[in-house]
Each structure stands twice: as structure tokens, then as C-alpha cells.
N, C-alpha and C positions, 0 to 999 in steps of 0.2 A: 661053914668054917667051924671046925671043932675047937675044943679048948686049947689044945697044944699049939695048933696053928695060930690061934689068937695070941697066946703068950709069946711065941716066937716073933710074930709080926710086931707086937708091942715092944719087945726087947730090941728089935732092929731099929724101930722108929726112935726109941729112947737113946740108943747108941749113936745113931746118926745126929740126933739133936745135941747130945753131949759133945760129939766130935766137932760139930759146927760151932757150938758155943766156945769150946776150948780154942779152936782155931781163930775165932773172932777176938777172943781175949788176948791170945798170943800176938795177933797183928796189931791191936791197939796198944799193947804194952811195948811192942817193938818200935812203934813210930812215936810214941809219946813219952817214953822214959828219958830221963836225963842221966847219962852215965857219969861216973866219978871223974873221968878226964874232962868231960864236957862241963862239969860243975867248976872245976879248977879254971878252965878257960873262960867261963862266964864271970868268975871272980876277977880274973885278970882283965877282962874287957870292962867290967864295972870300975875297977881301979883306974884304968886308962881313961875312961869317960870322965871320972871325977877329976883327974889331973887336967884333962883338956878343958873342962869347965872352969877350973881355977885359973888356968892360963888365959882363957877368954876373958874372965872377969878382970884379971890383972891388965890385959891389953886394953880393955874398955876404960879402966881407970886411968891408964897412961894416956890414952887418946883424949879423954876428957880434960886431963890436966894440961896436956900439950895444946889443946884447942883453946883453953882459957888463957894460957900464956901468949899464944899467937894473937888472940883477939885483943889482949892488953897491949901487945906490941903494935898492932894495927892502929888502935885508938891513939897511942902515943905518937905514932908516925903521922897520923892525920892531923893531930894538934900541932905538931912541928911544921907540917906543910901549910896549915892555915896561917901560922905565925909568919912563916917565910913569905907567903903570898902577900900578907898584909904589909910586911917590911918592903917587899918589892914594889907594891903599889905606892907606898909613901915615898920610896926612892925615885920612882918615875915622876911622881907629882913634884918633888923637889927639883928634879932635873928639868922639868918643864918650866918651873918658876925661874930657875937659873938661866935658861935659854931666853926666856922672855926678858929678864933683867939685862942680859948681855945685849940683846937686840935693841932694847931701849937705850942702853948706854952708847951703842954704836950709832944709833939714829940721832941721839942728842950731841954726840961728840964729833 
């Protein structure tokens, strides 16, 4: 291989290496770049996500408040039920005493 053939072969090898590098760079740039329209869409999606998170936080706060109100209502209802059951127990006891008194009066009378 003489000097001219060596220079031509080296030039072809370098040209092929350059072409392969340029093509690889073009492919990577094509698949990884963020276009201007995509950036606006990403901003829009980020804003939507932020709004959704705020709505979620508001909903959670409302649910916690509502749960506390319902638990308070349940405890009040249980207290009223307990008082009503105690009143009913006393009324039954008085009714039994009245029956016994009436039966004694009829037995004596």
C-alpha cells in the first residue's frame, strides 16, 4: 500500500466515522430534545397537577372536618340513647312497682 492509497483509506475511514457520529448525534437530539410546544404543554400539565393537588388537599380537609362533625354527632346520639335507656329502665321499674302495689291492693281488698 503506497502513500496515496493510505491517505485515501484514512480519509474514507475518518469520513465514515464522522458520518456515524453525526447520525448518532442527530438521533439522540431528535429523541431527547424538548420542543417549544412540548415545553408549553409541560407547563400546562404542571399547572393542572398543582391545581389537582390543591383540590385534593381541600377535599381531605373537608373530609376531616366532616368526620369530626359526624363523630361528635354520634357521641351526642349515644349519650342521648344511654339517657333514654336509663329512663326506660326506671319507667319499667316504676311500672313493676305499681303492678305489685295494685295486686296487693286487690288481694287485700
